[in-house]
N, CA, C and O of each residue as an XYZ file, in Angstrom:
344
protein
N      87.753    -41.854     31.365
C      88.831    -42.514     30.648
C      88.676    -44.020     30.855
O      88.744    -44.503     31.985
N      88.469    -44.758     29.771
C      88.306    -46.206     29.896
C      89.629    -46.908     29.636
O      90.432    -46.477     28.809
N      89.834    -47.988     30.353
C      91.037    -48.796     30.202
C      90.652    -50.135     29.604
O      89.546    -50.628     29.829
N      91.572    -50.730     28.834
C      91.340    -52.078     28.331
C      91.698    -53.050     29.442
O      92.847    -53.111     29.880
N      90.716    -53.802     29.892
C      90.931    -54.775     30.959
C      90.396    -56.114     30.500
O      89.370    -56.191     29.825
N      91.107    -57.172     30.874
C      90.644    -58.518     30.596
C      90.187    -59.143     31.898
O      90.938    -59.185     32.873
N      88.961    -59.625     31.915
C      88.424    -60.317     33.065
C      88.874    -61.765     32.976
O      88.897    -62.345     31.890
N      89.233    -62.353     34.113
C      89.741    -63.715     34.156
C      88.873    -64.675     33.362
O      89.387    -65.460     32.565
N      87.575    -64.624     33.566
C      86.681    -65.570     32.889
C      86.680    -65.366     31.376
O      86.377    -66.301     30.635
N      87.012    -64.159     30.899
C      87.089    -63.906     29.459
C      88.314    -64.568     28.837
O      88.308    -64.875     27.644
N      89.349    -64.790     29.615
C      90.593    -65.372     29.104
C      90.522    -66.898     29.083
O      91.135    -67.536     28.228
N      89.774    -67.484     30.024
C      89.642    -68.937     30.072
C      89.134    -69.479     28.749
O      88.220    -68.916     28.147
N      89.726    -70.563     28.304
C      89.351    -71.282     27.084
C      89.747    -70.575     25.790
O      89.413    -71.063     24.711
N      90.451    -69.438     25.863
C      90.952    -68.816     24.630
C      92.066    -69.676     24.055
O      92.842    -70.281     24.795
N      92.139    -69.725     22.735
C      93.199    -70.465     22.069
C      94.524    -69.718     22.242
O      94.583    -68.493     22.144
N      95.581    -70.489     22.501
C      96.927    -69.928     22.633
C      97.669    -70.235     21.342
O      97.763    -71.392     20.931
N      98.199    -69.190     20.702
C      98.952    -69.351     19.463
C     100.251    -68.560     19.555
O     100.357    -67.593     20.308
N     101.243    -68.995     18.766
C     102.481    -68.217     18.670
C     102.259    -67.087     17.683
O     101.286    -67.103     16.929
N     103.149    -66.108     17.678
C     102.993    -65.004     16.728
C     103.164    -65.488     15.293
O     102.774    -64.795     14.353
N     103.749    -66.682     15.119
C     103.882    -67.282     13.789
C     102.628    -68.069     13.402
O     102.524    -68.543     12.271
N     101.678    -68.211     14.327
C     100.417    -68.877     14.043
C     100.336    -70.337     14.453
O      99.357    -71.007     14.126
N     101.337    -70.851     15.161
C     101.287    -72.246     15.619
C     100.350    -72.350     16.814
O     100.443    -71.561     17.755
N      99.460    -73.313     16.774
C      98.512    -73.519     17.876
C      99.201    -74.289     18.995
O      99.898    -75.275     18.754
N      98.991    -73.820     20.224
C      99.613    -74.459     21.382
C      98.607    -75.145     22.290
O      98.967    -76.078     23.006
N      97.369    -74.711     22.278
C      96.347    -75.258     23.154
C      95.393    -74.155     23.582
O      95.233    -73.155     22.882
N      94.759    -74.343     24.734
C      93.793    -73.379     25.246
C      94.130    -73.027     26.691
O      94.795    -73.796     27.385
N      93.672    -71.865     27.138
C      93.905    -71.434     28.518
C      93.013    -72.236     29.449
O      91.787    -72.205     29.335
N      93.643    -72.958     30.373
C      92.911    -73.727     31.381
C      92.780    -72.927     32.672
O      91.741    -72.950     33.332
N      93.857    -72.218     33.021
C      93.898    -71.495     34.292
C      95.048    -70.510     34.244
O      95.856    -70.528     33.316
N      95.115    -69.658     35.238
C      96.209    -68.692     35.367
C      96.785    -68.823     36.767
O      96.044    -68.939     37.744
N      98.102    -68.803     36.861
C      98.772    -68.865     38.164
C      99.335    -67.477     38.457
O      99.985    -66.868     37.606
N      99.081    -66.987     39.662
C      99.579    -65.668     40.039
C     100.060    -65.673     41.477
O      99.683    -66.532     42.274
N     100.895    -64.705     41.792
C     101.402    -64.503     43.147
C     100.288    -63.848     43.957
O      99.823    -62.762     43.610
N      99.865    -64.497     45.023
C      98.706    -64.003     45.775
C      98.967    -62.678     46.488
O      98.056    -61.861     46.621
N     100.173    -62.460     46.937
C     100.451    -61.213     47.678
C     100.505    -60.003     46.772
O      99.946    -58.959     47.108
N     101.169    -60.118     45.621
C     101.346    -58.961     44.738
C     100.334    -58.934     43.594
O     100.112    -57.887     42.986
N      99.716    -60.090     43.300
C      98.809    -60.159     42.167
C      99.526    -60.332     40.838
O      98.891    -60.324     39.784
N     100.843    -60.488     40.879
C     101.637    -60.640     39.661
C     101.303    -61.958     38.968
O     101.309    -63.018     39.594
N     101.012    -61.881     37.667
C     100.728    -63.083     36.893
C     102.036    -63.804     36.606
O     103.036    -63.179     36.251
N     102.023    -65.129     36.763
C     103.247    -65.905     36.615
C     103.175    -66.839     35.415
O     104.075    -66.824     34.576
N     102.133    -67.647     35.312
C     102.011    -68.635     34.240
C     100.583    -68.771     33.775
O      99.634    -68.461     34.494
N     100.456    -69.250     32.536
C      99.168    -69.694     32.010
C      99.234    -71.212     31.946
O     100.206    -71.771     31.440
N      98.216    -71.875     32.451
C      98.134    -73.329     32.396
C      97.443    -73.699     31.084
O      96.401    -73.138     30.743
N      98.027    -74.643     30.354
C      97.526    -75.039     29.037
C      96.657    -76.284     29.152
O      97.017    -77.243     29.836
N      95.513    -76.261     28.479
C      94.708    -77.481     28.357
C      94.667    -77.854     26.877
O      94.811    -76.999     26.003
N      94.470    -79.121     26.617
C      94.421    -79.637     25.245
C      95.662    -79.228     24.453
O      95.565    -78.751     23.323
N      96.828    -79.425     25.069
C      98.092    -79.071     24.412
C      98.254    -79.847     23.113
O      97.934    -81.034     23.041
N      98.748    -79.173     22.102
C      98.997    -79.819     20.808
C     100.273    -80.650     20.900
O     101.074    -80.455     21.814
N     100.470    -81.580     19.957
C     101.729    -82.346     19.943
C     102.954    -81.427     19.869
O     103.988    -81.719     20.469
N     102.837    -80.327     19.139
C     103.949    -79.376     19.051
C     104.281    -78.812     20.432
O     105.451    -78.716     20.804
N     103.261    -78.444     21.180
C     103.460    -77.872     22.512
C     104.092    -78.884     23.456
O     104.969    -78.536     24.246
N     103.649    -80.139     23.376
C     104.190    -81.168     24.261
C     105.672    -81.430     23.993
O     106.377    -81.932     24.869
N     106.154    -81.096     22.788
C     107.568    -81.280     22.459
C     108.440    -80.112     22.910
O     109.667    -80.215     22.897
N     107.815    -79.001     23.310
C     108.586    -77.875     23.837
C     109.025    -78.214     25.259
O     108.380    -79.008     25.944
N     110.096    -77.623     25.684
C     110.621    -77.877     27.025
C     109.984    -76.909     28.021
O     110.663    -76.056     28.593
N     108.661    -77.053     28.222
C     107.936    -76.159     29.123
C     107.866    -76.752     30.525
O     107.883    -77.968     30.713
N     107.789    -75.864     31.488
C     107.603    -76.289     32.879
C     106.225    -76.938     33.000
O     105.313    -76.624     32.235
N     106.082    -77.844     33.966
C     104.811    -78.543     34.197
C     104.379    -78.393     35.650
O     105.198    -78.184     36.545
N     103.072    -78.505     35.857
C     102.542    -78.515     37.219
C     102.718    -79.919     37.780
O     103.155    -80.824     37.070
N     102.381    -80.099     39.040
C     102.469    -81.430     39.645
C     101.492    -82.406     38.998
O     101.697    -83.618     39.052
N     100.429    -81.881     38.385
C      99.476    -82.737     37.680
C      99.802    -82.852     36.181
O      98.968    -83.273     35.380
N     101.031    -82.466     35.827
C     101.566    -82.610     34.459
C     100.975    -81.653     33.431
O     101.167    -81.853     32.231
N     100.256    -80.613     33.870
C      99.788    -79.589     32.937
C     100.976    -78.731     32.507
O     101.865    -78.445     33.309
N     100.985    -78.325     31.247
C     102.053    -77.474     30.740
C     101.812    -76.025     31.153
O     100.669    -75.579     31.257
N     102.908    -75.295     31.386
C     102.836    -73.905     31.800
C     103.523    -73.009     30.775
O     104.616    -73.319     30.300
N     102.884    -71.913     30.442
C     103.490    -70.895     29.590
C     103.770    -69.691     30.469
O     102.859    -69.164     31.107
N     105.042    -69.242     30.512
C     105.357    -68.088     31.369
C     104.641    -66.831     30.879
O     104.539    -66.580     29.678
N     104.155    -66.062     31.824
C     103.386    -64.873     31.478
C     104.212    -63.887     30.656
O     103.661    -63.159     29.830
N     105.527    -63.857     30.872
C     106.363    -62.896     30.132
C     106.458    -63.237     28.649
O     106.963    -62.429     27.869
N     105.981    -64.423     28.237
C     105.979    -64.795     26.820
C     104.748    -64.246     26.095
O     104.692    -64.279     24.866
N     103.768    -63.745     26.839
C     102.533    -63.260     26.223
C     102.780    -61.912     25.558
O     103.317    -60.983     26.161
N     102.368    -61.838     24.294
C     102.495    -60.601     23.528
C     101.187    -59.818     23.578
O     101.191    -58.602     23.776
N     100.061    -60.523     23.398
C      98.761    -59.857     23.364
C      97.661    -60.842     23.732
O      97.795    -62.054     23.563
N      96.560    -60.278     24.246
C      95.365    -61.067     24.526
C      94.211    -60.357     23.848
O      93.910    -59.200     24.141
N      93.575    -61.066     22.941
C      92.410    -60.558     22.219
C      91.508    -61.732     21.955
O      91.053    -62.389     22.892
N      91.238    -62.011     20.681
C      90.479    -63.209     20.333
C      91.290    -64.453     20.664
O      90.727    -65.513     20.938
N      92.610    -64.322     20.638
C      93.548    -65.386     20.976
C      94.519    -64.852     22.016
O      94.631    -63.642     22.210
N      95.225    -65.767     22.687
C      96.374    -65.379     23.506
C      97.590    -65.622     22.629
O      97.887    -66.762     22.273
N      98.291    -64.555     22.283
C      99.436    -64.657     21.382
C     100.707    -64.606     22.200
O     100.906    -63.706     23.016
N     101.580    -65.601     21.966
C     102.833    -65.689     22.719
C     104.036    -65.682     21.770
O     103.924    -66.019     20.592
N     105.160    -65.298     22.307
C     106.422    -65.318     21.582
C     107.081    -66.666     21.788
O     107.434    -67.027     22.911
N     107.247    -67.414     20.704
C     107.854    -68.727     20.797
C     109.298    -68.653     21.290
O     109.778    -69.573     21.953
N     109.987    -67.566     20.970
C     111.363    -67.394     21.417
C     111.456    -67.363     22.947
O     112.453    -67.801     23.520
N     110.434    -66.852     23.591
C     110.416    -66.775     25.057
C     110.016    -68.100     25.700
O     110.053    -68.226     26.924
N     109.633    -69.086     24.893
C     109.266    -70.397     25.416
C     110.428    -71.365     25.399
O     110.441    -72.341     26.149
N     111.410    -71.100     24.543
C     112.515    -72.043     24.339
C     113.674    -71.706     25.255
O     114.699    -72.388     25.230
């Protein structure tokens, strides 16, 4: 029985888009809880002007963060729910 699994390196640099098709940027990194392995945020690189206008949390180095619970699917793109970002 095979499972669909995404390897970390496969997710890096994927384009992040909303389900409506708005481009948000690309996956720079993933933040997770080290003890449980729970994914917490995706770090955005090359954020679009639209993304920079959203009220997203930022890292100490000013990178934008997308909460993992906003992710709908990961395939050719990382698709997120814009409603979960606002």
